[in-house]
C-alpha positions as CSV (number, residue, x, y, z in Angstrom):
1,M,-105.0,-5.9,-72.6
2,Q,-106.4,-8.2,-69.9
3,R,-107.4,-5.3,-67.7
4,L,-109.1,-3.5,-70.6
5,L,-111.2,-6.6,-71.4
6,K,-112.0,-7.3,-67.8
7,N,-113.2,-3.7,-67.2
8,Q,-115.4,-3.8,-70.3
9,V,-116.9,-7.2,-69.6
10,E,-118.1,-6.1,-66.2
11,K,-120.1,-3.4,-67.9
12,M,-121.9,-6.0,-70.0
13,K,-123.3,-7.9,-67.0
14,K,-126.7,-6.1,-67.0
15,P,-127.4,-6.1,-70.8
16,L,-126.2,-9.7,-71.0
17,N,-128.5,-10.7,-68.1
18,D,-131.5,-9.0,-69.8
19,L,-130.9,-10.9,-73.1
20,Y,-130.2,-14.1,-71.1
21,L,-133.7,-14.0,-69.6
22,K,-135.3,-13.5,-73.0
23,V,-133.3,-16.2,-74.7
24,K,-133.6,-18.7,-71.8
25,N,-137.4,-18.8,-71.9
26,A,-137.6,-19.1,-75.7
27,N,-139.1,-22.4,-76.9
28,L,-138.3,-22.3,-80.6
29,S,-140.3,-23.8,-83.4
30,E,-141.0,-23.0,-87.1
31,S,-143.7,-20.6,-86.0
32,N,-141.5,-18.2,-84.1
33,I,-137.9,-18.6,-85.4
34,S,-138.3,-15.5,-87.5
35,S,-139.1,-13.3,-84.6
36,F,-136.3,-14.9,-82.5
37,S,-133.7,-14.2,-85.2
38,K,-134.9,-10.6,-85.5
39,M,-134.4,-10.2,-81.7
40,I,-130.8,-11.5,-82.0
41,S,-130.0,-9.3,-85.0
42,D,-131.6,-6.2,-83.2
43,E,-129.3,-7.0,-80.2
44,M,-126.3,-7.0,-82.5
45,R,-127.3,-3.6,-83.8
46,K,-127.6,-2.3,-80.3
47,L,-124.1,-3.6,-79.7
48,E,-122.9,-1.5,-82.6
49,Y,-121.7,-4.2,-85.0
50,D,-120.2,-2.5,-88.1
51,S,-122.5,-4.5,-90.4
52,I,-125.3,-7.1,-90.0
53,K,-126.7,-9.1,-92.8
54,I,-129.3,-11.9,-93.0
55,D,-128.9,-14.1,-96.0
56,G,-131.5,-16.0,-98.0
57,L,-131.6,-18.9,-95.6
58,G,-131.8,-16.8,-92.5
59,N,-128.1,-17.0,-91.3
60,I,-127.2,-13.8,-89.4
61,V,-123.8,-12.5,-90.2
62,G,-122.4,-9.7,-88.0
63,M,-119.1,-8.1,-88.6
64,I,-116.6,-6.2,-86.4
65,K,-114.3,-4.4,-88.8
66,G,-110.5,-4.9,-88.5
67,H,-107.8,-2.8,-90.1
68,S,-107.6,-5.1,-93.0
69,N,-109.5,-8.0,-94.5
70,K,-106.5,-10.3,-95.0
71,S,-107.0,-12.6,-92.0
72,P,-110.6,-12.7,-90.9
73,L,-111.8,-15.0,-88.0
74,V,-115.3,-16.5,-87.7
75,L,-117.3,-17.3,-84.6
76,I,-120.2,-19.8,-85.2
77,A,-123.2,-20.2,-83.0
78,N,-126.4,-22.0,-83.7
79,I,-130.1,-21.2,-83.4
80,D,-131.7,-24.6,-83.0
81,Y,-135.4,-24.9,-83.7
82,Q,-137.8,-27.8,-84.1
83,D,-140.6,-28.9,-86.3
84,L,-143.8,-30.5,-85.1
85,A,-142.5,-34.0,-85.8
86,N,-139.5,-33.5,-83.5
87,S,-141.1,-31.4,-80.6
88,N,-139.8,-33.9,-78.0
89,N,-136.1,-33.7,-79.2
90,M,-134.0,-33.9,-76.0
91,E,-131.6,-31.2,-77.0
92,L,-134.3,-28.7,-77.7
93,K,-136.3,-28.8,-74.4
94,K,-137.6,-25.5,-73.2
95,N,-135.2,-23.5,-71.1
96,N,-132.3,-25.8,-72.0
97,M,-129.5,-23.2,-72.1
98,I,-126.8,-25.8,-73.0
99,A,-128.2,-26.9,-76.3
100,F,-127.3,-23.7,-78.2
101,K,-128.4,-20.6,-76.3
102,A,-125.2,-20.1,-74.2
103,G,-123.0,-20.1,-77.3
104,L,-125.4,-17.7,-79.0
105,L,-125.2,-15.3,-76.2
106,T,-121.5,-15.4,-75.7
107,S,-120.6,-15.1,-79.4
108,I,-122.5,-11.9,-80.0
109,Y,-121.1,-10.3,-76.9
110,V,-117.5,-11.2,-77.9
111,G,-117.7,-8.8,-80.9
112,S,-119.1,-6.1,-78.7
113,L,-116.4,-6.6,-76.0
114,L,-113.6,-6.3,-78.6
115,K,-115.1,-3.2,-80.1
116,S,-115.9,-1.4,-76.8
117,S,-112.4,-2.2,-75.6
118,L,-110.9,-0.4,-78.6
119,L,-108.5,-3.2,-79.1
120,P,-107.3,-3.2,-82.7
121,L,-107.9,-6.2,-84.9
122,D,-105.7,-7.0,-88.0
123,G,-108.6,-8.8,-89.6
124,N,-112.4,-8.7,-89.6
125,L,-114.3,-10.7,-87.0
126,Y,-117.5,-12.4,-88.3
127,V,-120.1,-13.6,-85.8
128,C,-122.5,-16.0,-87.5
129,C,-125.7,-17.3,-86.0
130,I,-127.0,-20.3,-88.0
131,P,-130.6,-21.5,-87.9
132,R,-130.4,-25.3,-87.5
133,L,-133.6,-27.4,-88.0
134,N,-133.3,-30.9,-86.5
135,S,-129.5,-30.5,-86.1
136,G,-128.9,-30.5,-89.9
137,D,-125.9,-28.8,-91.5
138,Y,-127.6,-27.1,-94.5
139,G,-127.3,-23.6,-92.8
140,I,-123.5,-23.7,-92.5
141,R,-123.1,-25.0,-96.0
142,Y,-125.3,-22.2,-97.4
143,L,-123.3,-19.6,-95.4
144,F,-119.9,-20.7,-96.8
145,E,-121.2,-21.4,-100.3
146,N,-122.8,-18.0,-100.5
147,S,-122.3,-15.2,-97.9
148,L,-118.7,-16.1,-97.0
149,K,-117.6,-17.7,-100.3
150,E,-115.2,-15.0,-101.3
151,K,-113.5,-15.0,-97.9
152,L,-112.8,-18.8,-97.8
153,S,-109.1,-18.6,-98.8
154,K,-108.4,-15.8,-96.3
155,I,-110.1,-17.2,-93.1
156,K,-107.5,-17.7,-90.4
157,G,-109.7,-19.9,-88.2
158,I,-113.1,-20.7,-86.9
159,I,-114.3,-21.0,-83.3
160,L,-117.4,-23.1,-82.7
161,C,-119.3,-21.8,-79.7
162,E,-120.5,-25.2,-78.6
163,P,-120.3,-26.6,-75.0
164,T,-116.7,-27.5,-74.1
165,A,-116.5,-26.7,-70.4
166,R,-114.3,-23.8,-71.4
167,N,-111.6,-26.1,-72.7
168,I,-110.5,-26.3,-76.3
169,N,-112.2,-29.1,-78.3
170,V,-110.5,-30.2,-81.5
171,G,-112.8,-32.8,-83.1
172,H,-115.3,-35.5,-82.8
173,K,-116.4,-38.8,-84.3
174,G,-118.7,-38.9,-87.3
175,R,-122.4,-39.6,-87.5
176,L,-124.7,-40.6,-90.3
177,E,-128.1,-42.2,-91.0
178,Y,-128.5,-44.8,-93.7
179,E,-131.3,-47.0,-94.8
180,I,-131.4,-50.6,-95.9
181,V,-134.2,-51.4,-98.3
182,V,-135.3,-55.0,-98.9
183,K,-137.9,-55.8,-101.5
184,G,-139.0,-58.7,-103.6
185,T,-140.8,-62.1,-103.3
186,L,-140.3,-64.1,-100.1
187,G,-139.6,-67.8,-100.7
188,T,-141.6,-70.5,-99.0
189,T,-138.7,-71.4,-96.7
190,L,-138.7,-68.0,-95.1
191,L,-142.4,-67.9,-95.0
192,E,-142.5,-71.2,-93.2
193,N,-139.8,-70.4,-90.7
194,K,-140.7,-66.8,-89.9
195,G,-144.3,-66.5,-90.9
196,I,-145.7,-64.2,-93.6
197,N,-146.0,-61.2,-91.4
198,M,-143.5,-58.4,-92.1
199,L,-142.0,-58.2,-88.7
200,G,-141.0,-61.8,-89.0
201,A,-139.3,-61.1,-92.3
202,M,-137.5,-58.0,-90.8
203,F,-136.4,-59.6,-87.5
204,P,-133.3,-61.5,-88.9
205,L,-131.8,-58.3,-90.3
206,I,-132.4,-56.3,-87.2
207,N,-131.0,-59.1,-85.0
208,E,-127.9,-59.3,-87.2
209,L,-127.3,-55.5,-87.1
210,E,-127.6,-55.5,-83.3
211,R,-125.1,-58.4,-83.1
212,F,-122.7,-56.6,-85.5
213,S,-122.9,-53.4,-83.3
214,K,-121.1,-55.1,-80.5
215,G,-117.9,-55.4,-82.4
216,L,-117.6,-51.9,-83.8
217,P,-114.2,-50.0,-83.6
218,Q,-113.2,-48.0,-80.5
219,N,-111.3,-44.8,-80.1
220,A,-109.9,-43.4,-76.9
221,L,-110.0,-39.8,-78.1
222,V,-113.4,-39.3,-79.8
223,G,-115.3,-42.2,-78.3
224,D,-116.5,-45.5,-79.6
225,S,-118.4,-46.3,-82.8
226,N,-122.1,-47.2,-82.2
227,L,-125.1,-48.4,-84.1
228,S,-128.8,-48.1,-83.3
229,I,-132.0,-48.9,-85.2
230,K,-133.8,-45.6,-85.6
231,N,-136.9,-46.6,-87.6
232,V,-138.5,-49.3,-89.7
233,G,-140.9,-48.7,-92.6
234,I,-143.2,-51.1,-94.4
235,N,-144.7,-50.8,-97.9
236,R,-148.1,-52.6,-97.7
237,S,-149.4,-51.7,-101.2
238,R,-147.5,-54.4,-103.2
239,Q,-149.0,-57.5,-104.8
240,P,-149.0,-60.5,-104.8
241,L,-149.3,-61.4,-101.1
242,N,-145.8,-62.8,-100.7
243,Y,-144.2,-59.6,-102.3
244,K,-142.6,-57.6,-99.4
245,E,-140.9,-54.3,-99.2
246,F,-139.5,-52.8,-96.0
247,K,-136.8,-50.3,-94.9
248,V,-134.6,-50.3,-91.8
249,V,-133.2,-46.8,-90.9
250,V,-129.9,-47.0,-88.9
251,E,-128.1,-44.3,-87.0
252,R,-124.4,-44.9,-86.9
253,G,-121.6,-43.1,-85.0
254,F,-118.2,-43.8,-86.5
255,V,-114.6,-43.1,-85.7
256,P,-112.0,-41.3,-88.0
257,E,-110.7,-44.7,-89.1
258,E,-114.0,-45.4,-90.8
259,N,-115.8,-43.8,-93.7
260,S,-119.4,-43.7,-95.1
261,V,-118.6,-45.6,-98.3
262,N,-117.3,-48.6,-96.4
263,I,-120.1,-48.4,-93.8
264,L,-122.7,-48.6,-96.5
265,K,-120.9,-51.5,-98.2
266,K,-120.8,-53.4,-95.0
267,A,-124.5,-52.8,-94.3
268,K,-125.4,-54.1,-97.7
269,S,-123.2,-57.1,-97.2
270,I,-124.9,-57.9,-93.8
271,A,-128.4,-57.7,-95.4
272,K,-127.4,-59.9,-98.3
273,D,-126.0,-62.5,-96.0
274,V,-129.2,-62.5,-94.0
275,Y,-131.3,-63.1,-97.1
276,K,-128.8,-65.1,-99.2
277,G,-131.3,-68.0,-99.4
278,Q,-133.9,-65.7,-101.1
279,P,-132.6,-65.0,-104.6
280,D,-135.8,-62.9,-105.5
281,L,-135.1,-60.4,-102.7
282,Q,-133.2,-57.2,-103.7
283,V,-131.1,-55.3,-101.2
284,S,-129.9,-51.7,-101.4
285,T,-128.4,-49.1,-99.1
286,A,-128.2,-45.3,-99.2
287,L,-127.6,-42.3,-96.9
288,V,-130.9,-40.9,-95.6
289,K,-131.9,-37.6,-97.2
290,E,-134.2,-35.1,-95.6
291,K,-136.3,-32.6,-97.4
292,I,-136.2,-29.3,-95.5
293,R,-138.2,-26.1,-96.0
294,T,-136.4,-23.3,-94.1
295,Y,-138.3,-20.6,-92.3
296,T,-137.4,-18.2,-95.1
297,G,-139.2,-20.5,-97.6
298,M,-136.2,-22.1,-99.2
299,S,-136.4,-25.8,-100.0
300,I,-133.3,-27.9,-99.5
301,V,-132.4,-31.6,-99.6
302,S,-129.9,-32.5,-96.9
303,K,-127.9,-35.7,-96.4
304,K,-127.8,-37.1,-92.8
305,E,-124.0,-37.3,-92.7
306,F,-121.5,-35.6,-90.5
307,R,-117.9,-36.6,-91.1
308,P,-115.4,-37.2,-88.3
309,W,-112.8,-34.5,-87.9
310,K,-109.7,-33.9,-85.8
311,I,-107.3,-30.9,-86.0
312,E,-103.8,-31.6,-84.7
313,S,-103.2,-30.2,-81.2
314,H,-99.9,-28.7,-82.4
315,H,-101.6,-26.7,-85.2
316,N,-100.7,-23.0,-84.8
317,F,-104.4,-22.0,-84.4
318,V,-104.8,-24.5,-81.5
319,V,-101.6,-23.5,-79.8
320,T,-102.4,-19.8,-80.0
321,A,-105.8,-20.4,-78.4
322,M,-104.3,-22.6,-75.7
323,D,-101.6,-20.0,-74.9
324,A,-104.3,-17.3,-74.6
325,L,-106.3,-19.3,-72.1
326,K,-103.3,-20.3,-70.1
327,E,-102.4,-16.7,-69.5
328,N,-105.7,-16.4,-67.6
329,R,-106.0,-19.7,-65.9
330,S,-104.0,-22.9,-65.4
331,N,-106.8,-25.5,-65.6
332,V,-107.3,-25.7,-69.3
333,S,-107.0,-28.7,-71.6
334,I,-107.5,-30.0,-75.1
335,D,-110.4,-32.4,-75.5
336,Y,-112.9,-33.9,-78.0
337,W,-116.7,-34.1,-78.1
338,K,-117.8,-37.6,-77.4
339,K,-121.5,-37.4,-78.0
340,I,-122.5,-34.3,-80.1
341,V,-121.5,-33.4,-83.7
342,T,-120.7,-29.9,-84.9
343,E,-120.1,-27.9,-88.0
344,G,-116.4,-28.9,-87.8
345,A,-117.5,-31.9,-89.8
346,Y,-118.0,-29.6,-92.8
347,L,-115.7,-26.7,-92.0
348,F,-112.5,-28.7,-91.2
349,S,-113.2,-32.1,-92.7
350,E,-114.4,-30.8,-96.1
351,L,-113.2,-27.2,-96.4
352,G,-110.0,-27.6,-94.5
353,I,-110.4,-24.4,-92.5
354,P,-108.6,-24.5,-89.0
355,T,-111.4,-25.0,-86.5
356,I,-111.7,-25.4,-82.8
357,G,-114.5,-25.4,-80.2
358,F,-114.8,-23.3,-77.1
359,G,-117.9,-22.6,-75.0
360,A,-119.7,-22.6,-71.7
361,G,-121.3,-25.8,-70.4
362,S,-120.5,-29.3,-71.3
363,E,-122.0,-31.9,-73.6
364,D,-122.8,-34.0,-70.4
365,D,-125.1,-31.2,-69.4
366,I,-127.1,-31.7,-72.6
367,E,-127.6,-35.4,-71.8
368,M,-128.7,-34.5,-68.2
369,L,-131.0,-31.7,-69.5
370,K,-129.3,-29.2,-67.2
371,E,-131.2,-26.0,-67.7
372,T,-129.0,-23.2,-66.5
373,I,-125.6,-21.6,-66.9
374,S,-125.0,-18.6,-64.7
375,V,-124.5,-15.2,-66.2
376,N,-121.1,-15.1,-64.5
377,E,-120.1,-18.2,-66.3
378,L,-121.2,-16.6,-69.6
379,L,-119.2,-13.5,-68.8
380,K,-116.1,-15.6,-68.2
381,T,-116.7,-17.3,-71.5
382,V,-117.1,-14.0,-73.4
383,Y,-113.8,-12.7,-71.9
384,E,-111.9,-15.8,-72.8
385,Q,-113.4,-16.1,-76.3
386,A,-112.5,-12.4,-76.9
387,F,-108.9,-13.1,-75.6
388,I,-108.6,-16.0,-78.1
389,V,-109.9,-13.9,-80.9
390,H,-107.5,-11.0,-80.2
391,R,-104.5,-13.3,-79.8
392,S,-105.3,-14.8,-83.2
393,I,-106.1,-11.7,-85.3
394,G,-105.4,-8.8,-83.0
395,I,-102.6,-6.2,-83.2
396,P,-100.2,-6.6,-80.3
397,T,-100.7,-4.0,-77.5
398,F,-97.7,-4.7,-75.3
399,G,-96.9,-1.7,-73.2
400,W,-100.0,0.2,-73.9
401,S,-102.1,1.5,-71.1
402,S,-105.8,2.1,-71.1
403,D,-105.2,5.9,-71.4
404,E,-103.2,5.3,-74.6
405,I,-105.9,3.3,-76.4
């Protein structure tokens, strides 16, 4: 089997390189995401996928048919694009192969490699390319609540084609955005001490949040919790003069021992303590919601929340993937994402589907804005991803030669 895959993956070098050059130079925004997605779906047709569908939100779902539909496996890759308000987003810089493009390239060629190798699969392989605006999770939710809804109970596992340095990643910490809204009449004491300007009224809260951030929980596996002030907002239309209304938006990374309910309760408690001498001030907290209009014209309201998740390293799906990789190289390990969040927050934490990550590049490359992954590195990733897939849902081929298949 190894020889069959290696022979076929070498034949993919030129077509993969051609697509690599097209994808590498694509700077995606709302204006061209439709044409980019069409290019990807056209490539899957050239690679002779058994079926290709694009759902109402723009998710591309390609399928390589197995001998049955009892144990399908799903590969997830992202098509990140930006709106005008986020054109300087670090992870979406032009030519940044690490952000999502490497995973997109390898995932669609995994299906082609397995089909061209004529290696039999017991279940279907679904390769899903998910448009993702501003790193939201609305695309993956729509996919599993609609296109793949009937297959949920059968799915054997999911591979996220995110950067893992070709190791197996099994989880990450959570991330959410919440807002603290303070409104009401400021008393004379606060006015005298801080002045009547809004920044003076907001400073005590911001200062206390920053102080609180220094004592957040730590986790050796997924990284430490963190807190940062993302934005502040002021409502200047209220009367009388001493009526104030402002909002502080906080981005919060949190470890598996924490949860969003308690995080919001603590944020509200902090704000109330800051303004406890002001009985006419009202304090509220809530998760930030974002109104999104997809490139297909669909309107969606999405919460800015990604749950932490961690699949056990002894889970059969993880062990199977590790065994497959160890047959090809010895320097492989289990790890966690420390900085980025993935769809595992929904797929494993909410749906309970066995999920792992495997892909070229590393999350450190994103932070350093590394712009290139070699085609040879992509080919190695395609080969190893295909090996994991076949080991998970393939029919054993022990003793078969290439002439017999």
